[in-house]
DSSP file (Angstrom, degrees, kcal/mol; ACC not computed):
  #  RESIDUE AA STRUCTURE BP1 BP2  ACC     N-H-->O    O-->H-N    N-H-->O    O-->H-N    TCO  KAPPA ALPHA  PHI   PSI    X-CA   Y-CA   Z-CA
    1    1 A X              0   0    0      0, 0.0    87,-0.2     0, 0.0     0, 0.0   0.000 360.0 360.0 360.0  -0.1  -62.7 -119.2  170.3
    2    2 A X        +     0   0    0    110,-0.0     2,-0.2     2,-0.0   110,-0.0   0.365 360.0  69.4 -97.0   5.7  -60.1 -121.7  169.0
    3    3 A X        -     0   0    0      2,-0.1   109,-0.1     1,-0.0    85,-0.1  -0.716  70.0-139.6-118.9 169.1  -62.0 -122.2  165.7
    4    4 A X        +     0   0    0     -2,-0.2    82,-1.6    83,-0.1    81,-0.4   0.187  56.1 136.7-108.5  13.8  -62.6 -120.2  162.5
    5    5 A X        -     0   0    0     79,-0.2    78,-0.1    80,-0.2     3,-0.1  -0.136  53.5-117.5 -64.2 155.8  -66.2 -121.3  162.1
    6    6 A X        -     0   0    0      1,-0.2    76,-0.2    76,-0.1    75,-0.2  -0.300  52.9 -65.4 -78.1 173.2  -69.1 -118.9  161.2
    7    7 A X        -     0   0    0     74,-2.4     2,-0.4    -2,-0.1    -1,-0.2  -0.275  55.0-161.3 -59.8 148.2  -72.0 -118.4  163.5
    8    8 A X        +     0   0    0     -3,-0.1    -1,-0.0     1,-0.1    -3,-0.0  -0.990  27.9 170.9-140.3 127.5  -74.2 -121.5  164.1
    9    9 A X        +     0   0    0     -2,-0.4     7,-0.2     9,-0.1    -1,-0.1   0.137  42.0 133.5-116.0  17.3  -77.8 -121.7  165.4
   10   10 A X  S >> S-     0   0    0      6,-0.1     4,-2.2     5,-0.1     3,-0.7  -0.068  71.3-104.0 -68.1 169.0  -78.2 -125.4  164.6
   11   11 A X  H 3> S+     0   0    0      4,-0.3     4,-1.0     1,-0.2    17,-0.6   0.769 113.1  67.4 -67.1 -27.7  -79.6 -128.0  166.9
   12   12 A X  H 34 S+     0   0    0     15,-0.2    17,-1.3    16,-0.2    20,-0.3   0.866 119.7  16.6 -62.5 -35.4  -76.2 -129.5  167.8
   13   13 A X  H <4 S+     0   0    0     -3,-0.7    14,-2.1    13,-0.1    -2,-0.2   0.869 141.3  18.7-101.2 -53.4  -75.1 -126.4  169.6
   14   14 A X  H >< S-     0   0    0     -4,-2.2     3,-1.7    12,-0.3    11,-0.3   0.180  95.5-112.0-113.8  16.0  -78.1 -124.2  170.4
   15   15 A X  T 3< S-     0   0    0     -4,-1.0    -4,-0.3    -5,-0.4    -5,-0.1   0.857  74.6 -64.2  57.3  36.2  -81.1 -126.6  170.1
   16   16 A X  T 3  S+     0   0    0     -6,-0.7     2,-0.4    -7,-0.2    -1,-0.3   0.729 115.8 113.1  57.9  25.6  -82.2 -124.6  167.0
   17   17 A X    <   -     0   0    0     -3,-1.7     8,-0.4    -7,-0.3    -1,-0.2  -0.975  66.6-132.2-129.6 117.2  -82.8 -121.5  169.3
   18   18 A X        -     0   0    0     -2,-0.4    -9,-0.1     1,-0.1    -8,-0.0  -0.426  34.0-105.0 -66.1 138.3  -80.6 -118.5  168.9
   19   19 A X        -     0   0    0     -2,-0.1     5,-0.2     5,-0.1     2,-0.2  -0.290  37.9-157.1 -60.3 148.7  -79.2 -117.2  172.2
   20   20 A X        -     0   0    0      3,-2.7    -1,-0.1    -3,-0.1    -3,-0.0  -0.507  36.7 -87.4-113.7-173.5  -80.9 -114.0  173.6
   21   21 A X  S    S+     0   0    0      1,-0.2     3,-0.1    -2,-0.2    -2,-0.1   0.652 125.2  26.8 -70.5 -15.0  -79.7 -111.3  176.0
   22   22 A X  S    S+     0   0    0      1,-0.3     2,-0.3     0, 0.0    -1,-0.2   0.575 122.1  24.4-125.4 -12.7  -80.9 -113.4  178.9
   23   23 A X        -     0   0    0      2,-0.0    -3,-2.7     0, 0.0     2,-0.3  -0.999  46.2-171.9-154.8 150.0  -80.9 -117.1  178.1
   24   24 A X        -     0   0    0     -2,-0.3     2,-0.3    -5,-0.2    -6,-0.1  -0.989  15.5-144.8-139.5 151.3  -79.4 -119.7  175.8
   25   25 A X        -     0   0    0     -8,-0.4     2,-0.4    -2,-0.3    -8,-0.2  -0.835  13.2-134.1-113.7 153.4  -80.3 -123.4  175.3
   26   26 A X        -     0   0    0     -2,-0.3   -12,-0.3   -12,-0.1   -13,-0.1  -0.894  14.1-146.8-111.7 134.8  -77.9 -126.2  174.7
   27   27 A X        -     0   0    0    -14,-2.1   -15,-0.2    -2,-0.4   -14,-0.1  -0.055  29.6-102.5 -83.0-168.8  -78.4 -128.9  172.0
   28   28 A X  S    S+     0   0    0    -17,-0.6   -16,-0.2     4,-0.0   -15,-0.1   0.388  75.1 123.2-100.9   2.0  -77.4 -132.5  172.2
   29   29 A X    >>  -     0   0    0    -17,-1.3     4,-2.4   -18,-0.4     3,-1.5  -0.274  69.9-122.1 -68.0 152.0  -74.3 -132.3  170.0
   30   30 A X  H 3> S+     0   0    0      1,-0.3     4,-0.6     2,-0.2    -1,-0.1   0.704 108.3  65.8 -68.0 -19.6  -70.9 -133.5  171.4
   31   31 A X  H 34 S+     0   0    0      1,-0.2    -1,-0.3     2,-0.1   -18,-0.1   0.645 121.8  15.1 -75.6 -14.1  -69.4 -130.0  170.7
   32   32 A X  H <4 S+     0   0    0     -3,-1.5    -2,-0.2   -20,-0.3    -1,-0.2   0.504 138.7  22.9-132.7 -13.7  -71.7 -128.4  173.3
   33   33 A X  H  <  +     0   0    0     -4,-2.4     2,-0.2   -21,-0.1    -3,-0.2  -0.069  66.2 159.1-155.8  43.8  -73.2 -131.2  175.5
   34   34 A X    ><  -     0   0    0     -4,-0.6     3,-1.8     1,-0.1    -5,-0.1  -0.546  51.5-101.0 -75.4 138.0  -71.2 -134.4  175.5
   35   35 A X  T 3  S+     0   0    0      1,-0.3    -1,-0.1    -2,-0.2     3,-0.1  -0.332 104.1  10.7 -59.4 129.8  -71.9 -136.6  178.5
   36   36 A X  T 3  S+     0   0    0      1,-0.3    -1,-0.3    -2,-0.1     2,-0.2   0.343  99.7 118.9  85.0  -6.2  -69.3 -136.4  181.2
   37   37 A X    <   -     0   0    0     -3,-1.8     2,-0.3    -7,-0.0    -1,-0.3  -0.639  58.8-130.9 -92.7 151.4  -67.5 -133.3  179.7
   38   38 A X        -     0   0    0     -2,-0.2     2,-0.3    -3,-0.1    -4,-0.1  -0.786  25.3-170.7 -98.4 144.8  -67.1 -130.0  181.4
   39   39 A X        -     0   0    0     -2,-0.3     2,-0.4    -6,-0.0    -7,-0.0  -0.947  14.2-150.7-134.8 153.6  -68.0 -126.7  179.6
   40   40 A X        -     0   0    0     -2,-0.3     2,-0.5     2,-0.0    -2,-0.0  -0.989   7.8-155.9-123.0 134.1  -67.6 -123.0  180.2
   41   41 A X        -     0   0    0     -2,-0.4     2,-0.8     2,-0.0    -2,-0.0  -0.956   5.3-154.6-109.7 121.6  -69.9 -120.4  178.8
   42   42 A X        -     0   0    0     -2,-0.5     2,-0.5     2,-0.0    -2,-0.0  -0.865  18.4-178.7 -94.1 111.9  -68.5 -116.9  178.4
   43   43 A X        -     0   0    0     -2,-0.8     2,-0.3     2,-0.0    -2,-0.0  -0.959   2.1-176.0-117.2 123.9  -71.5 -114.5  178.6
   44   44 A X        -     0   0    0     -2,-0.5     2,-0.3     0, 0.0     9,-0.0  -0.816   9.9-175.0-118.4 155.3  -70.8 -110.8  178.2
   45   45 A X        -     0   0    0     -2,-0.3     2,-0.1     7,-0.0    -2,-0.0  -0.985  33.5-100.3-144.8 152.1  -73.0 -107.6  178.4
   46   46 A X        -     0   0    0     -2,-0.3     2,-0.4     7,-0.2     6,-0.2  -0.405  26.2-161.1 -71.1 143.3  -72.2 -104.0  177.7
   47   47 A X  B >>  -A   51   0A   0      4,-1.3     3,-2.7    -2,-0.1     4,-2.4  -0.985  32.7-108.6-124.7 117.2  -71.4 -101.6  180.5
   48   48 A X  T 34 S+     0   0    0     -2,-0.4    22,-0.1     1,-0.3     4,-0.1  -0.139 100.6   4.5 -49.2 129.8  -71.8  -97.9  179.6
   49   49 A X  T 34 S+     0   0    0     20,-0.4   108,-1.8     1,-0.1    -1,-0.3   0.411 132.6  55.8  77.8  -1.9  -68.4  -96.2  179.4
   50   50 A X  T <4 S+     0   0    0     -3,-2.7   103,-3.0     1,-0.4     2,-0.3   0.689 108.9   5.2-126.7 -48.3  -66.5  -99.4  180.0
   51   51 A X  E  <  -AB  47 152A   0     -4,-2.4    -4,-1.3   101,-0.2    -1,-0.4  -0.982  49.6-166.5-145.9 153.8  -67.4 -102.2  177.5
   52   52 A X  E     - B   0 151A   0     99,-2.3    99,-2.4    -2,-0.3     2,-0.4  -0.993   3.8-175.9-144.1 134.0  -69.4 -102.7  174.4
   53   53 A X  E     + B   0 150A   0     -2,-0.3     2,-0.3    97,-0.2    97,-0.2  -0.995  33.1 100.1-129.4 134.7  -70.4 -105.9  172.6
   54   54 A X  E     - B   0 149A   0     95,-1.8    95,-2.4    -2,-0.4     2,-0.3  -0.906  55.1 -88.3-177.3-155.1  -72.3 -106.0  169.4
   55   55 A X  E     - B   0 148A   0     -2,-0.3     2,-0.3    93,-0.2    93,-0.2  -0.954  23.9-173.7-143.3 160.4  -72.2 -106.5  165.6
   56   56 A X  E     - B   0 147A   0     91,-1.9    91,-2.9    -2,-0.3     2,-0.5  -0.954  26.3-116.8-147.4 164.7  -71.7 -104.4  162.5
   57   57 A X  E     - B   0 146A   0     -2,-0.3    89,-0.2    89,-0.2     8,-0.1  -0.933  29.4-130.3-107.6 125.8  -71.8 -104.9  158.8
   58   58 A X        -     0   0    0     87,-2.4    86,-2.8    -2,-0.5    83,-0.1  -0.391  14.1-165.6 -70.5 149.9  -68.6 -104.5  156.8
   59   59 A X        -     0   0    0     84,-0.3    84,-0.2     2,-0.2    83,-0.1   0.432  30.5-129.2-116.6  -1.6  -68.7 -102.3  153.7
   60   60 A X        +     0   0    0     81,-0.9     2,-0.3     1,-0.2    76,-0.2   0.701  66.1 124.9  66.2  20.3  -65.4 -103.3  152.0
   61   61 A X  S    S-     0   0    0     74,-0.2     3,-0.3    75,-0.1    -1,-0.2  -0.751  74.0-126.4-113.2 156.0  -64.3  -99.7  151.7
   62   62 A X  S    S+     0   0    0      1,-0.3     2,-0.8    -2,-0.3    -1,-0.1   0.735 117.8  58.0 -68.0 -22.2  -61.3  -97.6  152.8
   63   63 A X  S    S+     0   0    0     -4,-0.1    -1,-0.3     3,-0.0    71,-0.2  -0.617  96.5 179.3 -99.6  68.0  -64.0  -95.4  154.3
   64   64 A X        -     0   0    0     69,-1.2    -2,-0.1    -2,-0.8    -6,-0.1   0.125  32.0 -59.6 -71.8-179.4  -65.2  -98.3  156.3
   65   65 A X        -     0   0    0     67,-0.1    68,-2.5    -4,-0.1     2,-0.5  -0.270  45.2-137.8 -59.3 139.5  -67.9  -98.8  158.9
   66   66 A X  E     -F  132   0B   0     66,-0.2     2,-0.6    -3,-0.1    66,-0.2  -0.900  13.4-156.6 -99.0 131.6  -67.8  -96.7  162.0
   67   67 A X  E     -F  131   0B   0     64,-3.2    64,-2.0    -2,-0.5     2,-0.4  -0.941   8.5-145.8-112.6 114.6  -68.7  -98.6  165.2
   68   68 A X  E     +F  130   0B   0     -2,-0.6    62,-0.3    62,-0.2    -2,-0.0  -0.662  30.6 159.6 -82.4 126.2  -69.9  -96.4  168.1
   69   69 A X        -     0   0    0     60,-2.4   -20,-0.4    -2,-0.4    61,-0.2   0.580  51.7-120.9-115.7 -20.8  -68.9  -97.6  171.5
   70   70 A X  S    S+     0   0    0     59,-1.7     2,-0.3     1,-0.2    60,-0.2   0.486  88.5  52.4  88.3   4.2  -69.4  -94.4  173.6
   71   71 A X  S    S-     0   0    0     56,-0.1     2,-0.7    58,-0.1    -2,-0.3  -0.968  95.9 -90.0-157.9 165.2  -65.7  -94.4  174.6
   72   72 A X        -     0   0    0     -2,-0.3    82,-3.1    57,-0.2    83,-0.4  -0.767  50.2-131.0 -82.4 117.4  -62.2  -94.7  173.1
   73   73 A X  E     -C  153   0A   0     -2,-0.7    80,-0.3    57,-0.5     3,-0.1  -0.402  25.6-174.6 -70.2 143.3  -61.4  -98.4  173.0
   74   74 A X  E    S+     0   0A   0     78,-3.3    19,-2.2     1,-0.3    20,-0.4   0.612  81.2  26.5 -99.9 -24.6  -58.1  -99.7  174.4
   75   75 A X  E     -CD 152  92A   0     77,-1.5    77,-2.3    17,-0.2     2,-0.4  -0.996  65.4-179.1-143.2 132.2  -58.9 -103.3  173.2
   76   76 A X  E     -CD 151  91A   0     15,-2.9    15,-2.8    -2,-0.4     2,-0.4  -1.000   4.5-171.2-133.4 133.9  -61.0 -104.5  170.3
   77   77 A X  E     -CD 150  90A   0     73,-2.6    73,-2.0    -2,-0.4     2,-0.3  -0.996  11.4-176.0-125.5 130.0  -61.7 -108.1  169.3
   78   78 A X  E     -CD 149  89A   0     11,-2.7    11,-2.8    -2,-0.4     2,-0.3  -0.946   9.1-177.2-129.9 143.8  -63.6 -108.8  166.0
   79   79 A X  E     -CD 148  88A   0     69,-2.3    69,-2.6    -2,-0.3     2,-0.7  -0.991  30.6-123.3-141.1 133.1  -64.8 -112.0  164.4
   80   80 A X  E     -C  147   0A   0      7,-0.5    67,-0.3    -2,-0.3     6,-0.2  -0.660  26.4-176.4 -72.9 112.5  -66.5 -112.5  161.0
   81   81 A X  S    S+     0   0    0     65,-2.2   -74,-2.4    -2,-0.7    66,-0.2   0.597  75.5  59.1 -87.1 -12.5  -69.8 -114.3  161.9
   82   82 A X  S    S+     0   0    0     64,-1.1     2,-0.4   -76,-0.2    -1,-0.2   0.784 105.5  42.9 -86.3 -29.4  -70.9 -114.6  158.3
   83   83 A X  S    S-     0   0    0     63,-0.2     3,-0.3   -78,-0.1    -1,-0.1  -0.932  71.0-134.0-127.0 141.0  -68.0 -116.7  156.9
   84   84 A X  S    S+     0   0    0     -2,-0.4   -79,-0.2     1,-0.2     3,-0.1  -0.224  85.1  49.6 -75.1 177.1  -66.0 -119.6  158.2
   85   85 A X  S    S+     0   0    0    -81,-0.4     2,-0.3     1,-0.2    -1,-0.2   0.779  83.1 125.8  60.1  30.9  -62.2 -119.7  157.9
   86   86 A X        -     0   0    0    -82,-1.6    -1,-0.2    -3,-0.3     2,-0.1  -0.884  54.4-121.6-118.2 154.9  -61.9 -116.3  159.5
   87   87 A X        -     0   0    0     -2,-0.3     2,-0.9    -3,-0.1    -7,-0.5  -0.445  17.9-113.8 -92.2 160.6  -59.8 -115.3  162.6
   88   88 A X  E     -D   79   0A   0    -87,-0.2    23,-2.6    -9,-0.1     2,-0.5  -0.875  43.9-156.2 -85.1 106.2  -60.6 -113.8  165.9
   89   89 A X  E     -DE  78 110A   0    -11,-2.8   -11,-2.7    -2,-0.9     2,-0.4  -0.782  11.2-169.2 -96.8 125.8  -58.7 -110.5  165.4
   90   90 A X  E     +DE  77 109A   0     19,-3.2    19,-2.7    -2,-0.5     2,-0.3  -0.953   7.8 174.6-117.7 132.3  -57.5 -108.6  168.5
   91   91 A X  E     +D   76   0A   0    -15,-2.8   -15,-2.9    -2,-0.4     2,-0.3  -0.977   3.8 176.1-132.6 147.6  -56.1 -105.1  168.4
   92   92 A X  E  >  -D   75   0A   0     -2,-0.3     4,-0.8    15,-0.3   -17,-0.2  -0.952  37.7-126.5-147.3 165.1  -55.1 -102.8  171.3
   93   93 A X  T  4 S+     0   0    0    -19,-2.2   -18,-0.1    -2,-0.3   -19,-0.0   0.406  97.7  74.8 -95.5   2.7  -53.5  -99.5  172.0
   94   94 A X  T  4 S+     0   0    0    -20,-0.4     3,-0.3     2,-0.1    -1,-0.2   0.894 108.6  29.5 -77.8 -41.9  -50.8 -100.8  174.4
   95   95 A X  T  4 S+     0   0    0      1,-0.3     2,-0.3    12,-0.1    -2,-0.2   0.755 137.6  29.1 -87.0 -26.6  -48.7 -102.3  171.5
   96   96 A X     <  +     0   0    0     -4,-0.8    -1,-0.3     1,-0.1    -2,-0.1  -0.760  68.3 173.7-132.0  85.1  -49.9  -99.6  169.0
   97   97 A X        +     0   0    0     -2,-0.3     2,-0.4    -3,-0.3    -4,-0.1   0.662  63.9  51.4 -72.4 -14.4  -50.7  -96.4  170.9
   98   98 A X  S    S-     0   0    0     27,-0.0     2,-0.2     0, 0.0    -1,-0.0  -0.938  85.5-113.1-125.5 144.7  -51.3  -94.3  167.7
   99   99 A X        -     0   0    0     -2,-0.4     2,-0.4    27,-0.2    26,-0.1  -0.546  43.5-146.6 -67.2 139.0  -53.5  -94.7  164.7
  100  100 A X     >> -     0   0    0     24,-0.3     4,-1.1    -2,-0.2     5,-0.6  -0.926  32.7 -37.2-122.3 135.3  -51.1  -95.1  161.7
  101  101 A X  T >45S-     0   0    0     -2,-0.4     3,-0.8     3,-0.2    -1,-0.0   0.258  90.1 -51.5  57.8-175.9  -51.2  -94.2  158.1
  102  102 A X  T 345S+     0   0    0      1,-0.2    -1,-0.2     2,-0.1    -2,-0.0   0.733 137.5  47.2 -70.5 -23.0  -54.0  -94.1  155.7
  103  103 A X  T 345S-     0   0    0     -3,-0.1    31,-0.3     2,-0.1    -1,-0.2   0.487  98.7-133.1 -98.7  -1.7  -55.0  -97.7  156.5
  104  104 A X  T <<5 -     0   0    0     -4,-1.1    20,-1.7    -3,-0.8    19,-0.4   0.814  36.2-168.9  59.4  30.4  -54.9  -97.4  160.3
  105  105 A X      < -     0   0    0     -5,-0.6     2,-0.3    18,-0.2    -1,-0.2  -0.292   8.9-173.2 -64.2 130.0  -52.9 -100.6  160.4
  106  106 A X        -     0   0    0     13,-0.2     2,-1.1    -3,-0.2    16,-0.3  -0.835  35.8-106.8-114.0 155.9  -52.5 -102.2  163.8
  107  107 A X        -     0   0    0     -2,-0.3   -15,-0.3   -15,-0.2     2,-0.2  -0.763  50.1-161.1 -79.9 104.4  -50.4 -105.1  164.8
  108  108 A X  B     -H  118   0C   0     10,-2.0    10,-2.9    -2,-1.1     2,-0.4  -0.563  13.4-144.9 -90.6 150.5  -53.2 -107.6  165.3
  109  109 A X  E     -E   90   0A   0    -19,-2.7   -19,-3.2    -2,-0.2     2,-0.6  -0.909  12.4-139.6-108.7 144.8  -53.1 -110.8  167.3
  110  110 A X  E >   -E   89   0A   0     -2,-0.4     3,-1.4     5,-0.2   -21,-0.2  -0.920   7.5-157.6-108.9 114.2  -55.2 -113.7  166.1
  111  111 A X  T 3  S+     0   0    0    -23,-2.6    -1,-0.1    -2,-0.6   -22,-0.1   0.758  86.7  49.7 -65.6 -28.1  -56.8 -115.5  169.0
  112  112 A X  T 3  S+     0   0    0    -24,-0.3     2,-0.3  -109,-0.1    -1,-0.3   0.234 108.4  51.4-103.1  15.3  -57.3 -118.9  167.4
  113  113 A X  S <  S-     0   0    0     -3,-1.4    -3,-0.1   -25,-0.2  -110,-0.0  -0.940  75.5-126.0-140.8 166.2  -53.8 -119.5  165.9
  114  114 A X        +     0   0    0     -2,-0.3    -3,-0.1     0, 0.0    -2,-0.0   0.130  63.7 131.9 -99.8  20.5  -50.3 -119.4  167.3
  115  115 A X        -     0   0    0     -5,-0.2    -5,-0.2     1,-0.1     3,-0.1  -0.183  59.8-109.5 -66.5 161.9  -48.9 -116.9  164.7
  116  116 A X        -     0   0    0      1,-0.2    -6,-0.2    -7,-0.1    -1,-0.1  -0.167  65.6 -48.2 -74.1-178.6  -46.9 -113.8  165.6
  117  117 A X        -     0   0    0     -8,-0.1     2,-0.4   -10,-0.1    -1,-0.2  -0.172  60.3-152.1 -53.3 149.7  -48.5 -110.3  165.2
  118  118 A X  B     -H  108   0C   0    -10,-2.9   -10,-2.0    -3,-0.1     3,-0.2  -0.976  23.2-178.9-134.6 117.1  -50.2 -109.8  161.9
  119  119 A X  S >  S+     0   0    0     -2,-0.4     3,-0.8   -12,-0.2   -13,-0.2   0.662  81.1  69.1 -86.8 -16.3  -50.6 -106.4  160.1
  120  120 A X  T 3  S+     0   0    0      1,-0.2    19,-0.3   -12,-0.1    -1,-0.2   0.755  96.6  52.7 -72.5 -23.8  -52.5 -107.9  157.2
  121  121 A X  T 3  S+     0   0    0     -3,-0.2    -1,-0.2    17,-0.1    -2,-0.1   0.539 103.8  68.6 -88.5  -6.4  -55.6 -108.7  159.3
  122  122 A X    <   +     0   0    0     -3,-0.8   -17,-0.2   -16,-0.3    18,-0.1  -0.282  36.3 145.5-106.8-172.5  -56.0 -105.3  160.7
  123  123 A X        +     0   0    0    -19,-0.4    11,-3.4     1,-0.1    12,-1.2   0.417  35.1 116.3 140.5  70.9  -57.0 -101.8  159.6
  124  124 A X  E     -G  133   0B   0    -20,-1.7     2,-0.4     9,-0.3   -24,-0.3  -0.982  49.1-130.9-149.7 160.4  -58.9  -99.6  162.0
  125  125 A X  E     -G  132   0B   0      7,-2.7     7,-2.4    -2,-0.3     2,-0.6  -0.948  17.3-139.8-110.7 134.7  -58.6  -96.3  163.8
  126  126 A X  E     -G  131   0B   0     -2,-0.4     5,-0.2     5,-0.2     2,-0.2  -0.861  33.0-179.3 -89.6 121.8  -59.4  -96.1  167.5
  127  127 A X  E >   -G  130   0B   0      3,-2.5     3,-1.3    -2,-0.6   -54,-0.4  -0.663  43.0 -89.5-120.5 175.3  -61.2  -92.8  168.0
  128  128 A X  T 3  S+     0   0    0      1,-0.3   -56,-0.1    -2,-0.2     3,-0.1   0.708 123.0  24.7 -61.3 -23.2  -62.7  -91.0  171.0
  129  129 A X  T 3  S-     0   0    0    -59,-0.1   -60,-2.4   -57,-0.1   -59,-1.7   0.127 130.8 -41.0-131.4  22.5  -66.1  -92.7  170.7
  130  130 A X  E <  S-FG  68 127B   0     -3,-1.3    -3,-2.5   -62,-0.3   -57,-0.5  -0.993  73.2 -62.4 159.1-148.5  -65.5  -96.0  168.9
  131  131 A X  E     -FG  67 126B   0    -64,-2.0   -64,-3.2    -2,-0.3     2,-0.5  -0.994  28.8-148.9-141.4 150.5  -63.5  -97.4  166.1
  132  132 A X  E     -FG  66 125B   0     -7,-2.4    -7,-2.7    -2,-0.3   -66,-0.2  -0.970  18.2-132.2-122.1 122.7  -63.4  -96.8  162.3
  133  133 A X  E     + G   0 124B   0    -68,-2.5   -69,-1.2    -2,-0.5    -9,-0.3  -0.505  27.3 173.5 -74.2 142.3  -62.6  -99.6  159.8
  134  134 A X        +     0   0    0    -11,-3.4     2,-0.5   -31,-0.3   -10,-0.2   0.707  48.4  73.0-122.7 -33.4  -60.0  -98.5  157.2
  135  135 A X  S >  S-     0   0    0    -12,-1.2     3,-0.8   -32,-0.2   -75,-0.2  -0.770  71.2-132.7 -97.5 129.2  -58.9 -101.4  155.0
  136  136 A X  T 3  S+     0   0    0     -2,-0.5     6,-0.2     1,-0.2   -75,-0.1  -0.481  82.5   7.8 -75.0 145.8  -61.2 -102.8  152.4
  137  137 A X  T 3  S+     0   0    0      4,-1.1    -1,-0.2     1,-0.2     5,-0.2   0.682  92.2 136.1  64.8  20.9  -61.8 -106.5  152.0
  138  138 A X  S X  S-     0   0    0     -3,-0.8     3,-1.5     3,-0.1     4,-0.3  -0.347  75.6 -90.9 -91.0 179.2  -59.9 -107.5  155.2
  139  139 A X  T 3  S+     0   0    0    -19,-0.3   -59,-0.2     1,-0.3   -50,-0.1   0.512 128.8  42.2 -70.4  -2.3  -60.9 -110.1  157.8
  140  140 A X  T 3  S+     0   0    0     -5,-0.2    -1,-0.3   -18,-0.1   -61,-0.1   0.312 120.8  37.4-121.1   6.5  -62.7 -107.2  159.7
  141  141 A X    <   +     0   0    0     -3,-1.5    -4,-1.1   -83,-0.1   -81,-0.9  -0.003  66.3 152.9-149.8  37.2  -64.3 -105.3  156.8
  142  142 A X    >   -     0   0    0     -4,-0.3     3,-1.6    -5,-0.2   -84,-0.4  -0.552  56.8 -99.8 -70.6 133.6  -65.6 -107.7  154.1
  143  143 A X  T 3  S+     0   0    0     -2,-0.3   -84,-0.3     1,-0.3    -1,-0.1  -0.304 100.2   1.1 -59.7 127.2  -68.5 -106.1  152.3
  144  144 A X  T 3  S+     0   0    0    -86,-2.8    -1,-0.3     1,-0.3     2,-0.2   0.309  98.4 127.1  81.3  -8.5  -71.9 -107.3  153.4
  145  145 A X    <   -     0   0    0     -3,-1.6   -87,-2.4   -87,-0.1     2,-0.4  -0.538  58.2-126.9 -82.2 148.4  -70.5 -109.6  156.1
  146  146 A X  E     -B   57   0A   0    -89,-0.2   -65,-2.2    -2,-0.2   -64,-1.1  -0.815  26.4-167.4 -93.8 133.3  -71.7 -109.5  159.7
  147  147 A X  E     -BC  56  80A   0    -91,-2.9   -91,-1.9    -2,-0.4     2,-0.3  -0.948  10.9-148.5-120.8 139.7  -69.0 -109.1  162.3
  148  148 A X  E     -BC  55  79A   0    -69,-2.6   -69,-2.3    -2,-0.4     2,-0.3  -0.811  24.4-179.2-101.4 151.0  -69.3 -109.5  166.1
  149  149 A X  E     -BC  54  78A   0    -95,-2.4   -95,-1.8    -2,-0.3     2,-0.4  -0.971  24.4-157.3-146.0 159.1  -67.0 -107.5  168.3
  150  150 A X  E     -BC  53  77A   0    -73,-2.0   -73,-2.6    -2,-0.3     2,-0.4  -0.991  17.6-175.5-133.2 139.6  -66.1 -106.7  171.9
  151  151 A X  E     -BC  52  76A   0    -99,-2.4   -99,-2.3    -2,-0.4     2,-0.4  -0.998   9.3-161.0-137.3 138.9  -64.4 -103.5  173.0
  152  152 A X  E     -BC  51  75A   0    -77,-2.3   -78,-3.3    -2,-0.4   -77,-1.5  -0.955  30.3-104.9-121.4 142.1  -63.1 -102.3  176.3
  153  153 A X  E     - C   0  73A   0   -103,-3.0     3,-0.3    -2,-0.4   -80,-0.2  -0.226   7.8-139.0 -70.0 147.7  -62.5  -98.7  177.2
  154  154 A X  S    S+     0   0    0    -82,-3.1     2,-0.4     1,-0.3   -81,-0.1   0.928 101.5   5.9 -64.5 -47.7  -59.1  -97.0  177.4
  155  155 A X  S    S-     0   0    0    -83,-0.4    -1,-0.3  -106,-0.1   -83,-0.2  -0.915  90.7-119.4-138.8 108.7  -60.3  -95.2  180.5
  156  156 A X    >>  -     0   0    0     -2,-0.4     3,-2.0    -3,-0.3     4,-0.9  -0.217  22.4-126.8 -51.4 133.4  -63.7  -96.1  181.9
  157  157 A X  T 34 S+     0   0    0   -108,-1.8     3,-0.4     1,-0.3    -1,-0.2   0.798 106.6  63.7 -55.2 -33.2  -65.9  -93.0  181.9
  158  158 A X  T 34 S+     0   0    0      1,-0.2    -1,-0.3  -109,-0.1    -2,-0.1   0.810 114.1  32.5 -61.7 -29.8  -66.7  -93.4  185.6
  159  159 A X  T <4 S+     0   0    0     -3,-2.0    -1,-0.2     2,-0.1    -2,-0.2   0.457  93.4 108.8-108.9  -2.8  -63.0  -92.9  186.5
  160  160 A X     <  -     0   0    0     -4,-0.9     2,-0.4    -3,-0.4    -5,-0.0  -0.449  61.8-131.6 -80.1 151.5  -61.8  -90.5  183.8
  161  161 A X        -     0   0    0     -2,-0.1     2,-0.1     1,-0.0    -2,-0.1  -0.818  21.8-116.2-100.1 138.2  -61.1  -86.8  184.6
  162  162 A X              0   0    0     -2,-0.4    -1,-0.0     1,-0.1     0, 0.0  -0.383 360.0 360.0 -68.1 151.9  -62.4  -84.0  182.5
  163  163 A X              0   0    0     -2,-0.1    -1,-0.1     0, 0.0    -2,-0.0   0.343 360.0 360.0-122.2 360.0  -59.9  -81.9  180.7
């Protein structure tokens, strides 16, 4: 998460085998399996009403892709998996509690750099059942690119009260 690289299924990292929902293999490269080094694997799975992990394809439009999560996200983290030199973009409703303007611009944090908040990298609306991309050609909505995301619920469905 400290790099801007695109997705990689090469032998150095994954032994030429893409990870699945239940297993991953490690290659012999020093970036994933150097002798004597310690490594941590962060493995996530979706929990209905609480968290969602997946991918979407950007369309580069102001009427961008809608990503269904089944809940209103409080935190969303997105990474362009198709292209290198892109950031891990994080947006949340604690610093920006309301969707703003026609571009839905949020103050985003970039996980892999030490920059201050960045409004140029963002552009989405948090809605009751997911998030909607708003800005064309940004680091979270490039046309035809695949993006991976993680989203966590504002109020987990198990604990929310009906209104």
